[in-house]
LODRENDREN-86651 format. One record per residue (C-alpha): residue in three letters; x, y, z negated. Coordinates in steps of 0.02 Angstrom, whole numbers. Layout:
BEGIN
<res: ALA&east: X&north: Y&up: Z>
...
//
This chain:
BEGIN
<res: UNK&east: 3005&north: 2185&up: -7947>
<res: UNK&east: 2958&north: 2172&up: -7764>
<res: UNK&east: 3108&north: 2199&up: -7651>
<res: UNK&east: 3082&north: 2248&up: -7470>
<res: UNK&east: 3247&north: 2209&up: -7387>
<res: UNK&east: 3300&north: 2260&up: -7212>
<res: UNK&east: 3404&north: 2129&up: -7120>
<res: UNK&east: 3475&north: 2237&up: -6981>
<res: UNK&east: 3472&north: 2192&up: -6797>
<res: UNK&east: 3596&north: 2052&up: -6764>
<res: UNK&east: 3623&north: 1898&up: -6870>
<res: UNK&east: 3632&north: 1839&up: -7050>
<res: UNK&east: 3785&north: 1945&up: -7088>
<res: UNK&east: 3698&north: 2110&up: -7050>
<res: UNK&east: 3610&north: 2115&up: -7219>
<res: UNK&east: 3684&north: 2246&up: -7335>
<res: UNK&east: 3783&north: 2197&up: -7490>
<res: UNK&east: 3646&north: 2276&up: -7596>
<res: UNK&east: 3513&north: 2177&up: -7502>
<res: UNK&east: 3606&north: 2012&up: -7518>
<res: UNK&east: 3626&north: 2035&up: -7705>
<res: UNK&east: 3439&north: 2067&up: -7722>
<res: UNK&east: 3394&north: 1914&up: -7618>
<res: UNK&east: 3506&north: 1799&up: -7720>
<res: UNK&east: 3424&north: 1846&up: -7885>
<res: UNK&east: 3245&north: 1825&up: -7824>
<res: UNK&east: 3135&north: 1677&up: -7868>
<res: UNK&east: 3041&north: 1683&up: -7702>
<res: UNK&east: 3102&north: 1752&up: -7536>
<res: UNK&east: 2985&north: 1782&up: -7389>
<res: UNK&east: 3045&north: 1809&up: -7210>
<res: UNK&east: 2928&north: 1915&up: -7104>
<res: UNK&east: 2919&north: 1823&up: -6939>
<res: UNK&east: 2809&north: 1917&up: -6816>
<res: UNK&east: 2861&north: 2099&up: -6788>
<res: UNK&east: 3039&north: 2058&up: -6734>
<res: UNK&east: 3171&north: 1921&up: -6728>
<res: UNK&east: 3357&north: 1901&up: -6761>
<res: UNK&east: 3479&north: 1812&up: -6646>
<res: UNK&east: 3489&north: 1667&up: -6771>
<res: UNK&east: 3356&north: 1556&up: -6847>
<res: UNK&east: 3287&north: 1533&up: -7023>
<res: UNK&east: 3412&north: 1394&up: -7064>
<res: UNK&east: 3563&north: 1506&up: -7031>
<res: UNK&east: 3490&north: 1639&up: -7145>
<res: UNK&east: 3458&north: 1512&up: -7283>
<res: UNK&east: 3636&north: 1448&up: -7273>
<res: UNK&east: 3712&north: 1622&up: -7282>
<res: UNK&east: 3595&north: 1691&up: -7415>
<res: UNK&east: 3598&north: 1533&up: -7520>
<res: UNK&east: 3409&north: 1539&up: -7539>
<res: UNK&east: 3260&north: 1446&up: -7467>
<res: UNK&east: 3153&north: 1561&up: -7360>
<res: UNK&east: 2964&north: 1557&up: -7344>
<res: UNK&east: 2906&north: 1608&up: -7169>
<res: UNK&east: 2776&north: 1746&up: -7178>
<res: UNK&east: 2673&north: 1756&up: -7019>
<res: UNK&east: 2547&north: 1893&up: -6976>
<res: UNK&east: 2404&north: 1800&up: -7059>
<res: UNK&east: 2496&north: 1782&up: -7224>
<res: UNK&east: 2557&north: 1962&up: -7230>
<res: UNK&east: 2395&north: 2043&up: -7176>
<res: UNK&east: 2270&north: 1927&up: -7260>
<res: UNK&east: 2369&north: 1837&up: -7395>
<res: UNK&east: 2469&north: 1980&up: -7471>
<res: UNK&east: 2409&north: 1929&up: -7644>
<res: UNK&east: 2506&north: 1767&up: -7624>
<res: UNK&east: 2666&north: 1864&up: -7586>
<res: UNK&east: 2639&north: 1979&up: -7735>
<res: UNK&east: 2591&north: 1840&up: -7857>
<res: UNK&east: 2690&north: 1858&up: -8021>
<res: UNK&east: 2799&north: 1995&up: -7944>
<res: UNK&east: 2765&north: 2098&up: -8101>
<res: UNK&east: 2859&north: 1972&up: -8208>
<res: UNK&east: 2984&north: 1899&up: -8085>
<res: UNK&east: 3084&north: 1956&up: -7933>
<res: UNK&east: 3012&north: 1927&up: -7759>
<res: UNK&east: 3095&north: 1978&up: -7595>
<res: UNK&east: 3012&north: 2016&up: -7429>
<res: UNK&east: 3138&north: 2015&up: -7286>
<res: UNK&east: 3110&north: 2118&up: -7129>
<res: UNK&east: 3214&north: 2118&up: -6970>
<res: UNK&east: 3279&north: 2295&up: -6944>
<res: UNK&east: 3216&north: 2415&up: -7077>
<res: UNK&east: 3071&north: 2374&up: -7196>
<res: UNK&east: 2967&north: 2519&up: -7132>
<res: UNK&east: 2984&north: 2480&up: -6947>
<res: UNK&east: 2804&north: 2418&up: -6949>
<res: UNK&east: 2649&north: 2492&up: -7033>
<res: UNK&east: 2604&north: 2321&up: -7104>
<res: UNK&east: 2743&north: 2338&up: -7231>
<res: UNK&east: 2677&north: 2506&up: -7293>
<res: UNK&east: 2515&north: 2415&up: -7332>
<res: UNK&east: 2611&north: 2286&up: -7435>
<res: UNK&east: 2691&north: 2427&up: -7536>
<res: UNK&east: 2521&north: 2507&up: -7568>
<res: UNK&east: 2453&north: 2340&up: -7629>
<res: UNK&east: 2600&north: 2324&up: -7748>
<res: UNK&east: 2573&north: 2501&up: -7815>
<res: UNK&east: 2387&north: 2469&up: -7843>
<res: UNK&east: 2430&north: 2307&up: -7935>
<res: UNK&east: 2555&north: 2397&up: -8046>
<res: UNK&east: 2703&north: 2303&up: -7972>
<res: UNK&east: 2867&north: 2401&up: -7961>
<res: UNK&east: 2954&north: 2394&up: -7792>
<res: UNK&east: 3120&north: 2439&up: -7717>
<res: UNK&east: 3164&north: 2466&up: -7533>
<res: UNK&east: 3338&north: 2418&up: -7468>
<res: UNK&east: 3358&north: 2497&up: -7297>
<res: UNK&east: 3455&north: 2438&up: -7145>
<res: UNK&east: 3483&north: 2480&up: -6962>
<res: UNK&east: 3333&north: 2467&up: -6846>
<res: UNK&east: 3297&north: 2489&up: -6661>
<res: UNK&east: 3238&north: 2666&up: -6703>
<res: UNK&east: 3415&north: 2725&up: -6736>
<res: UNK&east: 3521&north: 2591&up: -6651>
<res: UNK&east: 3465&north: 2652&up: -6479>
<res: UNK&east: 3584&north: 2798&up: -6501>
<res: UNK&east: 3722&north: 2681&up: -6443>
<res: UNK&east: 3661&north: 2700&up: -6263>
<res: UNK&east: 3714&north: 2883&up: -6263>
<res: UNK&east: 3548&north: 2970&up: -6289>
<res: UNK&east: 3550&north: 3084&up: -6441>
<res: UNK&east: 3425&north: 3034&up: -6574>
<res: UNK&east: 3362&north: 3208&up: -6612>
<res: UNK&east: 3310&north: 3226&up: -6429>
<res: UNK&east: 3177&north: 3090&up: -6444>
<res: UNK&east: 2991&north: 3120&up: -6448>
<res: UNK&east: 2849&north: 3004&up: -6499>
<res: UNK&east: 2889&north: 2818&up: -6491>
<res: UNK&east: 2766&north: 2713&up: -6391>
<res: UNK&east: 2723&north: 2528&up: -6381>
<res: UNK&east: 2694&north: 2431&up: -6220>
<res: UNK&east: 2583&north: 2277&up: -6234>
<res: UNK&east: 2560&north: 2129&up: -6119>
<res: UNK&east: 2416&north: 2163&up: -6001>
<res: UNK&east: 2276&north: 2039&up: -5972>
<res: UNK&east: 2152&north: 2027&up: -5828>
<res: UNK&east: 2023&north: 2127&up: -5927>
<res: UNK&east: 2132&north: 2241&up: -6035>
<res: UNK&east: 2260&north: 2358&up: -5958>
<res: UNK&east: 2287&north: 2508&up: -6073>
<res: UNK&east: 2383&north: 2657&up: -6001>
<res: UNK&east: 2386&north: 2781&up: -6145>
<res: UNK&east: 2572&north: 2751&up: -6174>
<res: UNK&east: 2609&north: 2825&up: -6001>
<res: UNK&east: 2525&north: 2989&up: -6049>
<res: UNK&east: 2630&north: 2998&up: -6209>
<res: UNK&east: 2790&north: 2966&up: -6109>
<res: UNK&east: 2743&north: 3107&up: -5989>
<res: UNK&east: 2706&north: 3223&up: -6135>
<res: UNK&east: 2879&north: 3189&up: -6206>
<res: UNK&east: 2957&north: 3212&up: -6034>
<res: UNK&east: 2872&north: 3380&up: -6010>
<res: UNK&east: 2944&north: 3436&up: -6177>
<res: UNK&east: 3117&north: 3378&up: -6122>
<res: UNK&east: 3115&north: 3233&up: -6246>
<res: UNK&east: 3165&north: 3051&up: -6224>
<res: UNK&east: 3045&north: 2908&up: -6261>
<res: UNK&east: 3083&north: 2743&up: -6347>
<res: UNK&east: 2965&north: 2609&up: -6283>
<res: UNK&east: 2946&north: 2460&up: -6399>
<res: UNK&east: 2900&north: 2305&up: -6300>
<res: UNK&east: 2769&north: 2177&up: -6347>
<res: UNK&east: 2807&north: 2020&up: -6448>
<res: UNK&east: 2686&north: 1875&up: -6453>
<res: UNK&east: 2728&north: 1752&up: -6592>
<res: UNK&east: 2604&north: 1625&up: -6660>
<res: UNK&east: 2463&north: 1694&up: -6554>
<res: UNK&east: 2303&north: 1599&up: -6513>
<res: UNK&east: 2214&north: 1595&up: -6347>
<res: UNK&east: 2039&north: 1670&up: -6345>
<res: UNK&east: 1969&north: 1496&up: -6312>
<res: UNK&east: 2056&north: 1419&up: -6463>
<res: UNK&east: 2005&north: 1566&up: -6572>
<res: UNK&east: 1824&north: 1544&up: -6523>
<res: UNK&east: 1833&north: 1358&up: -6561>
<res: UNK&east: 1921&north: 1387&up: -6725>
<res: UNK&east: 2071&north: 1284&up: -6671>
<res: UNK&east: 2239&north: 1322&up: -6753>
<res: UNK&east: 2331&north: 1297&up: -6589>
<res: UNK&east: 2459&north: 1431&up: -6546>
<res: UNK&east: 2530&north: 1491&up: -6381>
<res: UNK&east: 2718&north: 1481&up: -6346>
<res: UNK&east: 2811&north: 1639&up: -6403>
<res: UNK&east: 2826&north: 1777&up: -6273>
<res: UNK&east: 2938&north: 1930&up: -6274>
<res: UNK&east: 2914&north: 2071&up: -6149>
<res: UNK&east: 3068&north: 2110&up: -6047>
<res: UNK&east: 3130&north: 2277&up: -5980>
<res: UNK&east: 3087&north: 2229&up: -5801>
<res: UNK&east: 2909&north: 2180&up: -5851>
<res: UNK&east: 2887&north: 2347&up: -5941>
<res: UNK&east: 2955&north: 2440&up: -5789>
<res: UNK&east: 2836&north: 2346&up: -5675>
<res: UNK&east: 2687&north: 2397&up: -5782>
<res: UNK&east: 2739&north: 2579&up: -5780>
<res: UNK&east: 2762&north: 2575&up: -5591>
<res: UNK&east: 2588&north: 2501&up: -5568>
<res: UNK&east: 2516&north: 2647&up: -5669>
<res: UNK&east: 2618&north: 2773&up: -5569>
<res: UNK&east: 2560&north: 2703&up: -5402>
<res: UNK&east: 2378&north: 2697&up: -5455>
<res: UNK&east: 2380&north: 2875&up: -5518>
<res: UNK&east: 2475&north: 2937&up: -5366>
<res: UNK&east: 2338&north: 2861&up: -5258>
<res: UNK&east: 2211&north: 2963&up: -5355>
<res: UNK&east: 2308&north: 3122&up: -5321>
<res: UNK&east: 2368&north: 3146&up: -5500>
<res: UNK&east: 2523&north: 3251&up: -5534>
<res: UNK&east: 2653&north: 3133&up: -5606>
<res: UNK&east: 2768&north: 3171&up: -5752>
<res: UNK&east: 2865&north: 3008&up: -5734>
<res: UNK&east: 2899&north: 2919&up: -5568>
<res: UNK&east: 2994&north: 2771&up: -5499>
<res: UNK&east: 3148&north: 2884&up: -5485>
<res: UNK&east: 3152&north: 2935&up: -5668>
<res: UNK&east: 3315&north: 2888&up: -5754>
<res: UNK&east: 3284&north: 2756&up: -5887>
<res: UNK&east: 3389&north: 2644&up: -5998>
<res: UNK&east: 3356&north: 2461&up: -6032>
<res: UNK&east: 3430&north: 2385&up: -6190>
<res: UNK&east: 3431&north: 2206&up: -6250>
<res: UNK&east: 3487&north: 2119&up: -6410>
<res: UNK&east: 3558&north: 2277&up: -6489>
<res: UNK&east: 3672&north: 2233&up: -6633>
<res: UNK&east: 3720&north: 2064&up: -6562>
<res: UNK&east: 3888&north: 2021&up: -6484>
<res: UNK&east: 3805&north: 2003&up: -6314>
<res: UNK&east: 3700&north: 2161&up: -6319>
<res: UNK&east: 3660&north: 2234&up: -6148>
<res: UNK&east: 3633&north: 2415&up: -6096>
<res: UNK&east: 3588&north: 2468&up: -5919>
<res: UNK&east: 3555&north: 2642&up: -5851>
<res: UNK&east: 3455&north: 2648&up: -5689>
<res: UNK&east: 3300&north: 2720&up: -5610>
<res: UNK&east: 3134&north: 2646&up: -5664>
<res: UNK&east: 3116&north: 2556&up: -5498>
<res: UNK&east: 3290&north: 2481&up: -5514>
<res: UNK&east: 3253&north: 2417&up: -5690>
<res: UNK&east: 3100&north: 2327&up: -5622>
<res: UNK&east: 3218&north: 2202&up: -5541>
<res: UNK&east: 3350&north: 2200&up: -5678>
<res: UNK&east: 3380&north: 2045&up: -5785>
<res: UNK&east: 3451&north: 2087&up: -5957>
<res: UNK&east: 3439&north: 1911&up: -6024>
<res: UNK&east: 3355&north: 1850&up: -6183>
<res: UNK&east: 3253&north: 1950&up: -6309>
<res: UNK&east: 3230&north: 2072&up: -6387>
<res: UNK&east: 3217&north: 2212&up: -6257>
<res: UNK&east: 3174&north: 2398&up: -6267>
<res: UNK&east: 3152&north: 2529&up: -6132>
<res: UNK&east: 3202&north: 2711&up: -6145>
<res: UNK&east: 3133&north: 2845&up: -6030>
<res: UNK&east: 3244&north: 2999&up: -6023>
<res: UNK&east: 3190&north: 3179&up: -6042>
<res: UNK&east: 3306&north: 3328&up: -6017>
<res: UNK&east: 3485&north: 3264&up: -6019>
<res: UNK&east: 3630&north: 3351&up: -6104>
<res: UNK&east: 3797&north: 3342&up: -6010>
<res: UNK&east: 3869&north: 3231&up: -6147>
<res: UNK&east: 3720&north: 3114&up: -6132>
<res: UNK&east: 3744&north: 3105&up: -5944>
<res: UNK&east: 3927&north: 3063&up: -5964>
<res: UNK&east: 3889&north: 2920&up: -6083>
<res: UNK&east: 3746&north: 2854&up: -5976>
<res: UNK&east: 3865&north: 2839&up: -5829>
<res: UNK&east: 3971&north: 2714&up: -5927>
<res: UNK&east: 3836&north: 2581&up: -5910>
<res: UNK&east: 3744&north: 2641&up: -5755>
<res: UNK&east: 3696&north: 2539&up: -5604>
<res: UNK&east: 3811&north: 2600&up: -5462>
<res: UNK&east: 3658&north: 2640&up: -5357>
<res: UNK&east: 3592&north: 2751&up: -5498>
<res: UNK&east: 3744&north: 2866&up: -5499>
<res: UNK&east: 3677&north: 2983&up: -5362>
<res: UNK&east: 3519&north: 3007&up: -5464>
<res: UNK&east: 3620&north: 3046&up: -5620>
<res: UNK&east: 3718&north: 3174&up: -5517>
<res: UNK&east: 3553&north: 3258&up: -5472>
<res: UNK&east: 3503&north: 3263&up: -5656>
<res: UNK&east: 3661&north: 3363&up: -5690>
<res: UNK&east: 3622&north: 3497&up: -5562>
//
């Protein structure tokens, strides 16, 4: 059996009882280590689970899936994912490979950023399409996520923006030279995401485009959801551009049409200077 086990959002103790029982009876346990992170390291997980973990980076999962699935038809193998197992499309591919190989699988779900964001006060059924924001480079500055946010906003829907994670990434130079040298990990912050959005807004405003989202749009920045030191901040987009929410992981939420109950909850963690804007949203 192949077990895909969600670990939740915080630390080692967020695994479900069902998930922990599955992990402890497996012969091999892989820890997916590139789509998200927990607030504790591999050693803390090993101590709590009572099992040695094999780190599974992007290369192993996407190109060496056969190694993960080896003998999983005659023994139990676990694949651990921060959040929920289907928070990333890569894991759907692993399931398909297991099915094609005749290997039975079982999914043990857990909390993920997709539902945990409801703690900020925005109602989950009022969300539209989720978007991803990537780190820009000098030659690559995609903007398609902004159009999707505006489409959600026009429909009165909120947008969850998942922010880029760079773990075990190579520079273009090292890739071209075939060197297995990796860049230090990078995690996009709420203020970096807000800055990128504002740059798009200003460029498009200069071209005379009608804007669906502006610097004054009410947004919510969240960090380390599920941890004891989680942070939630409601502010305008421009205010979040100078807001420090601490360490990773961060997500940004762009609000659509706000229900009175949502407004009331947003005020509980709003920047004081954002309160007048929230008052306008209520009118």
